[in-house]
N, CA, C and O atoms as a printed pandas DataFrame, in Angstrom:
     atom_number atom_name residue_name chain_id  residue_number  x_coord  y_coord  z_coord
0              1         N          MET        A               1  -35.114  -32.588   15.321
1              2        CA          MET        A               1  -35.940  -31.404   15.368
2              3         C          MET        A               1  -35.710  -30.624   16.682
3              4         O          MET        A               1  -35.589  -29.399   16.681
4              5         N          LYS        A               2  -35.654  -31.377   17.806
5              6        CA          LYS        A               2  -35.416  -30.720   19.092
6              7         C          LYS        A               2  -34.060  -30.024   19.098
7              8         O          LYS        A               2  -33.916  -28.946   19.675
8              9         N          PHE        A               3  -33.064  -30.637   18.457
9             10        CA          PHE        A               3  -31.736  -30.037   18.379
10            11         C          PHE        A               3  -31.792  -28.699   17.664
11            12         O          PHE        A               3  -31.181  -27.733   18.119
12            13         N          ARG        A               4  -32.515  -28.622   16.550
13            14        CA          ARG        A               4  -32.625  -27.362   15.790
14            15         C          ARG        A               4  -33.311  -26.282   16.614
15            16         O          ARG        A               4  -32.883  -25.128   16.598
16            17         N          ILE        A               5  -34.359  -26.639   17.328
17            18        CA          ILE        A               5  -35.069  -25.659   18.163
18            19         C          ILE        A               5  -34.146  -25.173   19.276
19            20         O          ILE        A               5  -34.096  -23.975   19.557
20            21         N          SER        A               6  -33.418  -26.083   19.910
21            22        CA          SER        A               6  -32.478  -25.694   20.970
22            23         C          SER        A               6  -31.387  -24.789   20.426
23            24         O          SER        A               6  -31.024  -23.798   21.060
24            25         N          LEU        A               7  -30.865  -25.122   19.262
25            26        CA          LEU        A               7  -29.820  -24.306   18.643
26            27         C          LEU        A               7  -30.350  -22.911   18.322
27            28         O          LEU        A               7  -29.663  -21.918   18.560
28            29         N          LEU        A               8  -31.563  -22.830   17.786
29            30        CA          LEU        A               8  -32.169  -21.539   17.475
30            31         C          LEU        A               8  -32.348  -20.711   18.746
31            32         O          LEU        A               8  -32.070  -19.512   18.745
32            33         N          ALA        A               9  -32.806  -21.334   19.824
33            34        CA          ALA        A               9  -32.977  -20.625   21.100
34            35         C          ALA        A               9  -31.647  -20.081   21.600
35            36         O          ALA        A               9  -31.585  -18.954   22.090
36            37         N          ILE        A              10  -30.582  -20.868   21.483
37            38        CA          ILE        A              10  -29.261  -20.427   21.934
38            39         C          ILE        A              10  -28.785  -19.235   21.104
39            40         O          ILE        A              10  -28.256  -18.268   21.654
40            41         N          VAL        A              11  -28.967  -19.298   19.796
41            42        CA          VAL        A              11  -28.548  -18.200   18.918
42            43         C          VAL        A              11  -29.325  -16.925   19.245
43            44         O          VAL        A              11  -28.732  -15.850   19.332
44            45         N          LEU        A              12  -30.632  -17.029   19.425
45            46        CA          LEU        A              12  -31.444  -15.848   19.741
46            47         C          LEU        A              12  -31.061  -15.257   21.090
47            48         O          LEU        A              12  -30.939  -14.039   21.220
48            49         N          PHE        A              13  -30.870  -16.107   22.100
49            50        CA          PHE        A              13  -30.475  -15.619   23.415
50            51         C          PHE        A              13  -29.119  -14.939   23.361
51            52         O          PHE        A              13  -28.925  -13.899   23.990
52            53         N          SER        A              14  -28.182  -15.506   22.622
53            54        CA          SER        A              14  -26.848  -14.912   22.492
54            55         C          SER        A              14  -26.926  -13.531   21.864
55            56         O          SER        A              14  -26.229  -12.612   22.294
56            57         N          GLY        A              15  -27.760  -13.379   20.861
57            58        CA          GLY        A              15  -27.929  -12.078   20.213
58            59         C          GLY        A              15  -28.497  -11.038   21.154
59            60         O          GLY        A              15  -28.042   -9.895   21.164
60            61         N          LEU        A              16  -29.498  -11.424   21.955
61            62        CA          LEU        A              16  -30.094  -10.506   22.919
62            63         C          LEU        A              16  -29.072  -10.128   23.979
63            64         O          LEU        A              16  -28.989   -8.964   24.371
64            65         N          SER        A              17  -28.295  -11.094   24.447
65            66        CA          SER        A              17  -27.271  -10.814   25.451
66            67         C          SER        A              17  -26.252   -9.820   24.914
67            68         O          SER        A              17  -25.813   -8.930   25.642
68            69         N          ALA        A              18  -25.874   -9.960   23.660
69            70        CA          ALA        A              18  -24.902   -9.044   23.055
70            71         C          ALA        A              18  -25.473   -7.635   22.992
71            72         O          ALA        A              18  -24.741   -6.671   23.213
72            73         N          CYS        A              19  -26.749   -7.491   22.699
73            74        CA          CYS        A              19  -27.371   -6.163   22.651
74            75         C          CYS        A              19  -27.264   -5.471   23.995
75            76         O          CYS        A              19  -26.920   -4.290   24.057
76            77         N          VAL        A              20  -27.554   -6.186   25.071
77            78        CA          VAL        A              20  -27.483   -5.598   26.400
78            79         C          VAL        A              20  -26.042   -5.311   26.771
79            80         O          VAL        A              20  -25.745   -4.243   27.306
80            81         N          ALA        A              21  -25.146   -6.239   26.499
81            82        CA          ALA        A              21  -23.749   -6.092   26.911
82            83         C          ALA        A              21  -23.050   -4.944   26.201
83            84         O          ALA        A              21  -22.212   -4.279   26.810
84            85         N          TYR        A              22  -23.356   -4.692   24.960
85            86        CA          TYR        A              22  -22.633   -3.683   24.202
86            87         C          TYR        A              22  -23.337   -2.345   24.110
87            88         O          TYR        A              22  -22.922   -1.485   23.333
88            89         N          GLY        A              23  -24.404   -2.147   24.894
89            90        CA          GLY        A              23  -25.032   -0.840   24.981
90            91         C          GLY        A              23  -25.685   -0.382   23.701
91            92         O          GLY        A              23  -25.568    0.792   23.349
92            93         N          LEU        A              24  -26.365   -1.256   22.989
93            94        CA          LEU        A              24  -27.067   -0.866   21.777
94            95         C          LEU        A              24  -28.308   -0.062   22.133
95            96         O          LEU        A              24  -28.702   -0.041   23.299
96            97         N          PRO        A              25  -28.934    0.597   21.169
97            98        CA          PRO        A              25  -30.098    1.430   21.458
98            99         C          PRO        A              25  -31.202    0.674   22.174
99           100         O          PRO        A              25  -31.298   -0.550   22.078
100          101         N          ALA        A              26  -32.043    1.426   22.901
101          102        CA          ALA        A              26  -33.105    0.823   23.705
102          103         C          ALA        A              26  -34.005   -0.087   22.885
103          104         O          ALA        A              26  -34.436   -1.127   23.383
104          105         N          HIS        A              27  -34.302    0.278   21.633
105          106        CA          HIS        A              27  -35.205   -0.555   20.835
106          107         C          HIS        A              27  -34.583   -1.902   20.485
107          108         O          HIS        A              27  -35.294   -2.813   20.061
108          109         N          ALA        A              28  -33.270   -2.044   20.654
109          110        CA          ALA        A              28  -32.600   -3.302   20.347
110          111         C          ALA        A              28  -32.481   -4.198   21.581
111          112         O          ALA        A              28  -32.021   -5.335   21.476
112          113         N          ARG        A              29  -32.891   -3.697   22.749
113          114        CA          ARG        A              29  -32.789   -4.462   23.982
114          115         C          ARG        A              29  -34.171   -4.889   24.457
115          116         O          ARG        A              29  -35.181   -4.342   24.015
116          117         N          GLY        A              30  -34.215   -5.864   25.356
117          118        CA          GLY        A              30  -35.466   -6.278   25.968
118          119         C          GLY        A              30  -35.995   -5.174   26.866
119          120         O          GLY        A              30  -35.227   -4.343   27.351
120          121         N          VAL        A              31  -37.289   -5.159   27.089
121          122        CA          VAL        A              31  -37.920   -4.133   27.907
122          123         C          VAL        A              31  -38.377   -4.755   29.214
123          124         O          VAL        A              31  -38.959   -5.840   29.216
124          125         N          ILE        A              32  -38.118   -4.078   30.328
125          126        CA          ILE        A              32  -38.612   -4.505   31.622
126          127         C          ILE        A              32  -39.582   -3.442   32.087
127          128         O          ILE        A              32  -39.230   -2.265   32.174
128          129         N          GLU        A              33  -40.805   -3.852   32.385
129          130        CA          GLU        A              33  -41.816   -2.928   32.887
130          131         C          GLU        A              33  -42.585   -3.651   33.977
131          132         O          GLU        A              33  -43.169   -4.708   33.739
132          133         N          ILE        A              34  -42.585   -3.072   35.187
133          134        CA          ILE        A              34  -43.207   -3.720   36.331
134          135         C          ILE        A              34  -44.062   -2.726   37.105
135          136         O          ILE        A              34  -44.006   -1.524   36.845
136          137         N          GLY        A              35  -44.839   -3.208   38.037
137          138        CA          GLY        A              35  -45.685   -2.353   38.859
138          139         C          GLY        A              35  -45.098   -2.071   40.229
139          140         O          GLY        A              35  -45.781   -1.503   41.081
140          141         N          VAL        A              36  -43.846   -2.454   40.467
141          142        CA          VAL        A              36  -43.182   -2.289   41.761
142          143         C          VAL        A              36  -42.083   -1.246   41.636
143          144         O          VAL        A              36  -41.155   -1.401   40.843
144          145         N          ALA        A              37  -42.195   -0.179   42.427
145          146        CA          ALA        A              37  -41.177    0.881   42.378
146          147         C          ALA        A              37  -39.855    0.378   42.955
147          148         O          ALA        A              37  -39.852   -0.389   43.918
148          149         N          PRO        A              38  -38.732    0.805   42.372
149          150        CA          PRO        A              38  -37.431    0.427   42.947
150          151         C          PRO        A              38  -37.180    1.217   44.226
151          152         O          PRO        A              38  -37.738    2.301   44.396
152          153         N          PRO        A              39  -36.351    0.692   45.127
153          154        CA          PRO        A              39  -35.952    1.462   46.315
154          155         C          PRO        A              39  -35.139    2.682   45.888
155          156         O          PRO        A              39  -34.698    2.766   44.741
156          157         N          PRO        A              40  -34.939    3.625   46.809
157          158        CA          PRO        A              40  -34.088    4.776   46.460
158          159         C          PRO        A              40  -32.672    4.304   46.135
159          160         O          PRO        A              40  -32.225    3.291   46.671
160          161         N          PRO        A              41  -31.955    5.027   45.260
161          162        CA          PRO        A              41  -30.575    4.636   44.941
162          163         C          PRO        A              41  -29.712    4.639   46.203
163          164         O          PRO        A              41  -29.943    5.430   47.118
164          165         N          ARG        A              42  -28.744    3.776   46.245
165          166        CA          ARG        A              42  -27.817    3.742   47.377
166          167         C          ARG        A              42  -26.814    4.878   47.249
167          168         O          ARG        A              42  -26.460    5.292   46.145
168          169         N          VAL        A              43  -26.366    5.370   48.389
169          170        CA          VAL        A              43  -25.305    6.375   48.405
170          171         C          VAL        A              43  -23.988    5.612   48.424
171          172         O          VAL        A              43  -23.723    4.828   49.335
172          173         N          VAL        A              44  -23.169    5.851   47.411
173          174        CA          VAL        A              44  -21.918    5.114   47.250
174          175         C          VAL        A              44  -20.783    6.103   47.027
175          176         O          VAL        A              44  -20.947    7.094   46.315
176          177         N          VAL        A              45  -19.645    5.838   47.629
177          178        CA          VAL        A              45  -18.456    6.656   47.388
178          179         C          VAL        A              45  -17.830    6.167   46.086
179          180         O          VAL        A              45  -17.453    5.001   45.965
180          181         N          VAL        A              46  -17.726    7.073   45.117
181          182        CA          VAL        A              46  -17.161    6.716   43.817
182          183         C          VAL        A              46  -15.643    6.618   43.943
183          184         O          VAL        A              46  -15.007    7.519   44.489
184          185         N          PRO        A              47  -15.064    5.535   43.444
185          186        CA          PRO        A              47  -13.600    5.394   43.508
186          187         C          PRO        A              47  -12.890    6.513   42.751
187          188         O          PRO        A              47  -13.508    7.241   41.975
188          189         N          GLU        A              48  -11.597    6.639   42.983
189          190        CA          GLU        A              48  -10.783    7.643   42.288
190          191         C          GLU        A              48  -10.940    7.480   40.775
191          192         O          GLU        A              48  -11.040    6.356   40.283
192          193         N          PRO        A              49  -10.963    8.602   40.029
193          194        CA          PRO        A              49  -11.116    8.526   38.572
194          195         C          PRO        A              49  -10.000    7.705   37.918
195          196         O          PRO        A              49   -8.872    7.646   38.410
196          197         N          ARG        A              50  -10.349    7.085   36.811
197          198        CA          ARG        A              50   -9.386    6.329   36.005
198          199         C          ARG        A              50   -9.323    6.968   34.632
199          200         O          ARG        A              50  -10.361    7.185   34.005
200          201         N          ALA        A              51   -8.146    7.269   34.159
201          202        CA          ALA        A              51   -7.974    7.870   32.835
202          203         C          ALA        A              51   -8.543    6.946   31.766
203          204         O          ALA        A              51   -8.248    5.751   31.754
204          205         N          GLY        A              52   -9.364    7.502   30.860
205          206        CA          GLY        A              52   -9.918    6.731   29.760
206          207         C          GLY        A              52  -11.170    5.952   30.115
207          208         O          GLY        A              52  -11.659    5.167   29.302
208          209         N          TYR        A              53  -11.703    6.157   31.327
209          210        CA          TYR        A              53  -12.900    5.443   31.769
210          211         C          TYR        A              53  -13.935    6.417   32.317
211          212         O          TYR        A              53  -13.608    7.534   32.718
212          213         N          VAL        A              54  -15.186    5.974   32.328
213          214        CA          VAL        A              54  -16.303    6.748   32.868
214          215         C          VAL        A              54  -16.981    5.886   33.928
215          216         O          VAL        A              54  -17.134    4.679   33.741
216          217         N          TRP        A              55  -17.388    6.497   35.039
217          218        CA          TRP        A              55  -18.064    5.764   36.105
218          219         C          TRP        A              55  -19.528    5.528   35.723
219          220         O          TRP        A              55  -20.263    6.475   35.441
220          221         N          ALA        A              56  -19.941    4.272   35.717
221          222        CA          ALA        A              56  -21.341    3.889   35.497
222          223         C          ALA        A              56  -21.902    3.565   36.877
223          224         O          ALA        A              56  -21.553    2.533   37.450
224          225         N          PRO        A              57  -22.768    4.427   37.427
225          226        CA          PRO        A              57  -23.257    4.211   38.788
226          227         C          PRO        A              57  -24.085    2.928   38.924
227          228         O          PRO        A              57  -24.604    2.392   37.945
228          229         N          GLY        A              58  -24.189    2.457   40.169
229          230        CA          GLY        A              58  -24.989    1.278   40.455
230          231         C          GLY        A              58  -26.476    1.565   40.247
231          232         O          GLY        A              58  -26.887    2.716   40.103
232          233         N          TYR        A              59  -27.265    0.505   40.234
233          234        CA          TYR        A              59  -28.711    0.627   40.007
234          235         C          TYR        A              59  -29.427   -0.585   40.570
235          236         O          TYR        A              59  -28.799   -1.595   40.890
236          237         N          TRP        A              60  -30.747   -0.484   40.692
237          238        CA          TRP        A              60  -31.573   -1.598   41.137
238          239         C          TRP        A              60  -32.033   -2.386   39.921
239          240         O          TRP        A              60  -32.627   -1.831   38.997
240          241         N          ARG        A              61  -31.751   -3.707   39.930
241          242        CA          ARG        A              61  -32.165   -4.603   38.858
242          243         C          ARG        A              61  -33.326   -5.447   39.372
243          244         O          ARG        A              61  -33.331   -5.859   40.532
244          245         N          TRP        A              62  -34.301   -5.702   38.518
245          246        CA          TRP        A              62  -35.429   -6.563   38.847
246          247         C          TRP        A              62  -35.062   -7.996   38.502
247          248         O          TRP        A              62  -34.696   -8.281   37.362
248          249         N          ASN        A              63  -35.155   -8.910   39.475
249          250        CA          ASN        A              63  -34.777  -10.305   39.224
250          251         C          ASN        A              63  -35.990  -11.211   38.978
251          252         O          ASN        A              63  -35.856  -12.434   38.944
252          253         N          GLY        A              64  -37.156  -10.615   38.808
253          254        CA          GLY        A              64  -38.370  -11.396   38.580
254          255         C          GLY        A              64  -39.247  -11.482   39.813
255          256         O          GLY        A              64  -40.437  -11.778   39.710
256          257         N          ARG        A              65  -38.660  -11.221   41.002
257          258        CA          ARG        A              65  -39.413  -11.252   42.255
258          259         C          ARG        A              65  -39.192  -10.018   43.112
259          260         O          ARG        A              65  -40.082   -9.585   43.843
260          261         N          SER        A              66  -37.976   -9.450   43.011
261          262        CA          SER        A              66  -37.639   -8.286   43.828
262          263         C          SER        A              66  -36.480   -7.536   43.173
263          264         O          SER        A              66  -35.856   -8.011   42.223
264          265         N          HIS        A              67  -36.216   -6.350   43.713
265          266        CA          HIS        A              67  -35.082   -5.567   43.225
266          267         C          HIS        A              67  -33.817   -6.012   43.940
267          268         O          HIS        A              67  -33.847   -6.319   45.132
268          269         N          GLU        A              68  -32.704   -6.046   43.212
269          270        CA          GLU        A              68  -31.409   -6.332   43.814
270          271         C          GLU        A              68  -30.403   -5.308   43.289
271          272         O          GLU        A              68  -30.444   -4.914   42.123
272          273         N          TRP        A              69  -29.508   -4.892   44.171
273          274        CA          TRP        A              69  -28.549   -3.841   43.828
274          275         C          TRP        A              69  -27.414   -4.381   42.964
275          276         O          TRP        A              69  -26.865   -5.450   43.230
276          277         N          VAL        A              70  -27.074   -3.618   41.921
277          278        CA          VAL        A              70  -25.933   -3.913   41.059
278          279         C          VAL        A              70  -24.925   -2.792   41.295
279          280         O          VAL        A              70  -25.241   -1.620   41.092
280          281         N          ASP        A              71  -23.732   -3.139   41.717
281          282        CA          ASP        A              71  -22.708   -2.130   42.004
282          283         C          ASP        A              71  -22.286   -1.385   40.751
283          284         O          ASP        A              71  -22.363   -1.916   39.643
284          285         N          GLY        A              72  -21.836   -0.144   40.938
285          286        CA          GLY        A              72  -21.306    0.652   39.836
286          287         C          GLY        A              72  -19.999    0.053   39.332
287          288         O          GLY        A              72  -19.407   -0.820   39.966
288          289         N          ARG        A              73  -19.562    0.546   38.171
289          290        CA          ARG        A              73  -18.339    0.016   37.569
290          291         C          ARG        A              73  -17.750    1.065   36.628
291          292         O          ARG        A              73  -18.421    2.022   36.241
292          293         N          TRP        A              74  -16.499    0.867   36.273
293          294        CA          TRP        A              74  -15.852    1.720   35.292
294          295         C          TRP        A              74  -16.092    1.128   33.910
295          296         O          TRP        A              74  -15.932   -0.076   33.711
296          297         N          VAL        A              75  -16.482    1.983   32.943
297          298        CA          VAL        A              75  -16.632    1.530   31.555
298          299         C          VAL        A              75  -15.676    2.352   30.692
299          300         O          VAL        A              75  -15.469    3.542   30.930
300          301         N          ARG        A              76  -15.102    1.700   29.696
301          302        CA          ARG        A              76  -14.130    2.378   28.834
302          303         C          ARG        A              76  -14.810    3.535   28.100
303          304         O          ARG        A              76  -15.893    3.385   27.535
304          305         N          GLU        A              77  -14.149    4.680   28.125
305          306        CA          GLU        A              77  -14.656    5.896   27.488
306          307         C          GLU        A              77  -14.796    5.702   25.979
307          308         O          GLU        A              77  -13.988    5.020   25.349
308          309         N          ARG        A              78  -15.838    6.316   25.411
309          310        CA          ARG        A              78  -16.016    6.334   23.954
310          311         C          ARG        A              78  -16.054    7.799   23.530
311          312         O          ARG        A              78  -17.002    8.522   23.836
312          313         N          ARG        A              79  -15.036    8.214   22.838
313          314        CA          ARG        A              79  -14.946    9.629   22.435
314          315         C          ARG        A              79  -16.138   10.012   21.561
315          316         O          ARG        A              79  -16.546    9.263   20.673
316          317         N          GLY        A              80  -16.689   11.208   21.838
317          318        CA          GLY        A              80  -17.839   11.699   21.092
318          319         C          GLY        A              80  -19.168   11.204   21.649
319          320         O          GLY        A              80  -20.222   11.537   21.106
320          321         N          TYR        A              81  -19.141   10.420   22.715
321          322        CA          TYR        A              81  -20.352    9.882   23.338
322          323         C          TYR        A              81  -20.363   10.254   24.817
323          324         O          TYR        A              81  -19.329   10.596   25.391
324          325         N          HIS        A              82  -21.554   10.184   25.430
325          326        CA          HIS        A              82  -21.650   10.321   26.882
326          327         C          HIS        A              82  -22.461    9.141   27.424
327          328         O          HIS        A              82  -23.338    8.607   26.746
328          329         N          TRP        A              83  -22.147    8.750   28.663
329          330        CA          TRP        A              83  -22.792    7.602   29.293
330          331         C          TRP        A              83  -24.122    8.016   29.918
331          332         O          TRP        A              83  -24.178    8.980   30.682
332          333         N          VAL        A              84  -25.179    7.298   29.598
333          334        CA          VAL        A              84  -26.493    7.488   30.217
334          335         C          VAL        A              84  -26.664    6.327   31.198
335          336         O          VAL        A              84  -26.770    5.175   30.776
336          337         N          PRO        A              85  -26.691    6.617   32.501
337          338        CA          PRO        A              85  -26.770    5.536   33.485
338          339         C          PRO        A              85  -28.079    4.749   33.403
339          340         O          PRO        A              85  -29.103    5.265   32.956
340          341         N          ALA        A              86  -28.024    3.502   33.840
341          342        CA          ALA        A              86  -29.230    2.681   33.952
342          343         C          ALA        A              86  -30.180    3.388   34.925
343          344         O          ALA        A              86  -29.746    3.939   35.937
344          345         N          HIS        A              87  -31.469    3.365   34.612
345          346        CA          HIS        A              87  -32.433    4.044   35.490
346          347         C          HIS        A              87  -33.854    3.516   35.268
347          348         O          HIS        A              87  -34.157    2.877   34.261
348          349         N          TRP        A              88  -34.698    3.807   36.237
349          350        CA          TRP        A              88  -36.118    3.468   36.175
350          351         C          TRP        A              88  -36.913    4.737   35.930
351          352         O          TRP        A              88  -36.590    5.789   36.483
352          353         N          GLU        A              89  -37.959    4.648   35.100
353          354        CA          GLU        A              89  -38.867    5.771   34.845
354          355         C          GLU        A              89  -40.288    5.314   35.136
355          356         O          GLU        A              89  -40.689    4.218   34.745
356          357         N          GLU        A              90  -41.048    6.161   35.826
357          358        CA          GLU        A              90  -42.460    5.845   36.053
358          359         C          GLU        A              90  -43.253    6.297   34.837
359          360         O          GLU        A              90  -43.104    7.427   34.372
360          361         N          ARG        A              91  -44.095    5.412   34.326
361          362        CA          ARG        A              91  -44.939    5.711   33.171
362          363         C          ARG        A              91  -46.339    5.168   33.442
363          364         O          ARG        A              91  -46.571    3.962   33.369
364          365         N          HIS        A              92  -47.255    6.054   33.751
365          366        CA          HIS        A              92  -48.652    5.673   33.975
366          367         C          HIS        A              92  -48.788    4.611   35.064
367          368         O          HIS        A              92  -49.528    3.641   34.899
368          369         N          GLY        A              93  -48.076    4.794   36.174
369          370        CA          GLY        A              93  -48.168    3.880   37.298
370          371         C          GLY        A              93  -47.352    2.606   37.169
371          372         O          GLY        A              93  -47.407    1.752   38.055
372          373         N          ARG        A              94  -46.601    2.457   36.095
373          374        CA          ARG        A              94  -45.731    1.299   35.896
374          375         C          ARG        A              94  -44.293    1.808   35.856
375          376         O          ARG        A              94  -44.057    2.989   35.600
376          377         N          TYR        A              95  -43.354    0.939   36.102
377          378        CA          TYR        A              95  -41.945    1.322   36.141
378          379         C          TYR        A              95  -41.202    0.645   35.003
379          380         O          TYR        A              95  -41.208   -0.579   34.875
380          381         N          HIS        A              96  -40.566    1.463   34.183
381          382        CA          HIS        A              96  -39.870    1.023   32.973
382          383         C          HIS        A              96  -38.372    1.152   33.218
383          384         O          HIS        A              96  -37.901    2.200   33.660
384          385         N          PHE        A              97  -37.618    0.084   32.932
385          386        CA          PHE        A              97  -36.177    0.093   33.138
386          387         C          PHE        A              97  -35.448    0.374   31.840
387          388         O          PHE        A              97  -35.742   -0.219   30.802
388          389         N          GLU        A              98  -34.498    1.282   31.912
389          390        CA          GLU        A              98  -33.651    1.639   30.776
390          391         C          GLU        A              98  -32.219    1.252   31.125
391          392         O          GLU        A              98  -31.653    1.782   32.081
392          393         N          GLU        A              99  -31.623    0.332   30.358
393          394        CA          GLU        A              99  -30.226   -0.075   30.568
394          395         C          GLU        A              99  -29.300    1.118   30.390
395          396         O          GLU        A              99  -29.627    2.053   29.658
396          397         N          GLY        A             100  -28.152    1.096   31.051
397          398        CA          GLY        A             100  -27.128    2.102   30.809
398          399         C          GLY        A             100  -26.615    1.950   29.370
399          400         O          GLY        A             100  -26.472    0.837   28.863
400          401         N          HIS        A             101  -26.344    3.089   28.726
401          402        CA          HIS        A             101  -25.906    3.031   27.328
402          403         C          HIS        A             101  -25.174    4.317   26.931
403          404         O          HIS        A             101  -25.219    5.323   27.638
404          405         N          TRP        A             102  -24.510    4.253   25.800
405          406        CA          TRP        A             102  -23.809    5.412   25.238
406          407         C          TRP        A             102  -24.728    6.161   24.295
407          408         O          TRP        A             102  -25.497    5.551   23.552
408          409         N          GLU        A             103  -24.648    7.502   24.324
409          410        CA          GLU        A             103  -25.374    8.346   23.360
410          411         C          GLU        A             103  -24.424    9.398   22.825
411          412         O          GLU        A             103  -23.474    9.798   23.498
412          413         N          ARG        A             104  -24.691    9.841   21.606
413          414        CA          ARG        A             104  -23.907   10.934   21.003
414          415         C          ARG        A             104  -24.387   12.255   21.538
415          416         O          ARG        A             104  -23.861   13.302   21.160
């Protein structure tokens, strides 16, 4: 019985990880909402452009206790889509995190 529960947990976690990794819509990803504002974004020099890629800027990630900086990266371009960077939004005194994702 414990084996089945562990297997189910692994399958569910893998599915959630895939949603975040592949930029699926916000409703398909986990939601982070906290009462601690993120620090201001860091000023970073963007590397030289790469053909076929889009720059995804860095952002502050909540690790459960504090914010930690995640460096920007190049993501492969998707024709007909534009990249929406990861960001925090204030909503009624709470801070909601939106993962970076592609939109049409």
